Every structure is written in C-alpha cells, then in structure tokens.
C-alpha positions in Angstrom: 20.3 28.5 -38.8 20.5 27.0 -35.4 20.0 23.2 -35.0 16.7 22.2 -33.3 17.3 20.3 -30.1 15.1 17.4 -29.6 15.0 16.0 -26.1 13.8 12.5 -25.4 12.7 12.2 -21.9 15.0 9.9 -20.0 13.7 7.0 -17.9 14.2 8.9 -14.7 12.3 11.9 -16.0 9.3 9.8 -17.0 9.2 8.2 -13.6 9.3 11.5 -11.9 6.3 12.9 -13.9 2.8 13.5 -12.7 0.5 10.6 -12.3 -2.5 11.5 -14.5 -6.1 11.3 -13.4 -6.7 8.3 -15.6 -3.8 6.5 -14.0 -5.1 7.2 -10.6 -8.6 6.0 -11.5 -7.1 2.6 -12.7 -4.8 2.5 -9.7 -7.7 3.0 -7.2 -9.9 0.4 -9.1 -7.1 -2.2 -8.9 -6.5 -1.3 -5.2 -10.2 -2.1 -4.5 -9.9 -5.7 -5.6 -9.1 -8.0 -2.7 -5.8 -9.9 -2.7 -4.9 -8.3 -6.1 -4.5 -5.0 -4.2 -1.8 -6.4 -1.9 0.2 -7.9 -4.7 -0.1 -4.7 -6.8 0.9 -2.5 -3.8 4.1 -4.5 -3.6 4.7 -4.2 -7.3 4.1 -0.4 -7.3 6.1 0.2 -4.1 9.2 -1.8 -5.2 8.9 -2.1 -8.9 11.4 -0.3 -11.2 8.8 1.1 -13.7 6.5 3.0 -11.3 6.3 6.7 -11.0 7.8 8.0 -7.8 4.6 9.5 -6.4 2.7 6.2 -7.0 5.5 4.3 -5.4 5.4 6.5 -2.4 1.6 6.1 -2.1 2.0 2.3 -2.4 4.6 2.3 0.4 2.5 4.5 2.6 -0.5 2.2 2.0 1.6 -0.9 2.9 2.7 0.8 6.1 -0.9 1.6 7.1 -1.9 -2.0 6.3 0.9 -3.3 8.6 -0.2 -0.9 11.4 -3.8 -2.1 11.0 -2.8 -5.8 11.2 -0.7 -5.2 14.3 -3.6 -3.2 15.9 -6.1 -6.0 15.1 -3.7 -8.7 16.5 -3.3 -6.7 19.7 -7.1 -6.4 20.1 -7.7 -10.1 19.3 -5.1 -11.1 21.9 -6.7 -8.8 24.5 -10.2 -10.2 23.8 -8.9 -13.8 23.9 -7.1 -13.1 27.2 -10.2 -11.5 28.7 -12.3 -14.5 27.6 -9.7 -16.9 29.1 -9.7 -15.0 32.4 -13.6 -15.0 32.4 -13.7 -18.8 31.8 -11.1 -19.4 34.4 -13.0 -17.3 36.9 -16.3 -19.0 36.1 -14.9 -22.5 36.2 -13.3 -21.9 39.7 -16.6 -20.5 41.1 
C-alpha cells in the first residue's frame, strides 16, 4: 500500500491563489469608504499577507490616484494663473 501524500499549501501558494468573489465584494466595499480606502490600498499593495492579484490591483489603483492628483494640480495652477493674469489685466486698464 502506497502512502497518501498530504500537501499543505505553503504561504506563497495561498498568496498566489484566486481572489474569490466574496473577497472582491468586501474589497470594493472597503475601497468605497473615504480615507479608509487610501489606507487599505497601501496595506493591500505593500502588505505581506495579500494575494498577488489584489496587491497588483491596489498598486494600480494607487498609481491612478497619483496621476489624478497631478492632473488636478496642473489644472488648478492653470486656472489660478489665468485668474491672476485676468486680474492683472483688469487692474491695469
């Protein structure tokens, strides 16, 4: 009789597994809460106990947030510059 091999999933195998539908539902719920979402994105992106696909998603979300912040800052600077020019023009007239 051959011995039965029992394999216990290692930590790396469990972190490479598929994120279930329920896990995604909880993840998206938490991601919808202001301020908590930013903190949790950092935890998921750089934490040691997060599945790889969720970590990649969190990193991509943080990158998009950074891009949006830079875009909004550029737009605000352009608007303020335009207003300063307008006020300067009106005050000199």
